[in-house]
N, C-alpha and C positions, 0 to 999 in steps of 0.2 A: 565902589568898584567890587569889593568883596561880596556884597549882597547880590549883585547881578550874577556873578559866577555861581553863587550858592543857589539862587533861583533857577538858573539854567540847569544845574546839576539835578535839582529836585524835580524839575519839569521833565528832564530826560529820563530820570529814574521812573517817574510815574508812567510815562509813555511806554517804556520798556516793560514795566510790570503789567500794564493793560494788555499789551501785545502777547506776552507770555501767558497770561490768564486766559485770553480769548483762544489761544492755540490749544491750551491744555483742556479747556472746557468744551472744545468743538467735538461733536460726535464723530466717531470713527466712520470712515467711508466704507460702504458695503461693496466688497469686491464681487465680481461675477463668479458664480459657483457653477461648475460643470456637472451635469447629470448624465449618467450613462443610461441608454435605453436598450433593452434586450428583450428576447422572446417575442419578437414582433410577428403579428399576424393581422389579417384583415378579413372582413366579412361584409356582405351587403347590409345596408341600413334597414331597420324595421320600416314597414310601410309608412308609419306616421312621420318619420324623419325625412323620407325621400320624396314626398309628394311635391310636384312642381319644381323640382330642383333643376338648375341650369349650370353649365360649365362656367368657371370663373372668367369674367371679362367678356362673356358673350351671351347670346340667347339660345345657343344650341343645347339640345338635350344632354343631360349628364346622368351618370350613375352615382349614387351615394354609397360610401363605404365608411365603416368604422375601423380605424386602425387601433389595435390593442397591443399592450406590451407591459413590461415591467420597468419602472424608473428606479434607478439606484442612486441614492443620495448619501454620499460618504462624509458630508460636512459636519454631521452631528446636530445641525439646526434645520428647521423647516425652510425650504426655499419657496419663495412666493413669485407668482407670475412667470413661471419658467417658459421661455419661448422654445418651441420644438422646431428643429430643422431636419431636413432629410431630402432624399431624392426618390422619386417614384417613377418607375418605367413600366410600360405595357409589355405584352408578350413579344412585340417586335423590337424591343429595346428603345422605343421612342419615349421621350419624357412625357409623363402624364400631367405634370405641373410645369409648363413652360416658363422659364425665367423666374422661377419661384422656389426658393428652398425653405423659407419660413412657412410652416404648414399650420401653425396654430399655437396654442399655449396650454399649460397645465396650471390651474389656479394655485395649488399648493402641493409640494412634494415633501412629505414628512421624512425625517431621517430613516435610513435603511432602505428596504425594498418595498415598493408599493405599485399596485396596478394603475394603469392610466388608459384613457380612451380618447380618441381624436376623430372627429368627423371630417371627411374630405369629399370632394366631388370631382369626378373624372369624366371627360367627354365620353358620351355613349358609344362613339365609334372606335374607342381604344380597346383592343382585345385583352382579355385576361389570359393567364394569371398576371397580376401586378407584382412587380419586384420592388421591395422596400429596402433602400440602401442608405448608408451613412447617416442613420438617425442618431440624433443627440439632442440634448436640451441644456439650457443655461438660464439662470435666474439669480435673484438676490436673496440673501438671508434676512433682509429687513424690508420694511414697507418702501415701495417706490411710488412716487406720485405719478399718476398717468393723466 
């Protein structure tokens, strides 16, 4: 009878040790890191980038633009695959990217301030100047499987 109790205690102890070791050895989860985007501007794409471009989700003609700015990463670590979000309006305050706030991504944002560039297409019938609002980015400080 004593042996059965001892075996159960040893077995329970081993299970607890394995659980604790697996928890301790598990890599830390990478939390989403916020990136501030500032000094935003846009310009028409060079000819080679805009040839044959159409508006997202349709076959109507579109204009190609490069949105440029500065990404500010205060995490102290490189951020990978940072998704860029923002709102773009035309001169009449109509959304240029209907039902779409994710505009693209930045492959890597090093610590500190760094320039970024993002290509967008806007329907050709939407008048300029474009208004770039609520731009931000977020990503992970470690590799993420895609």
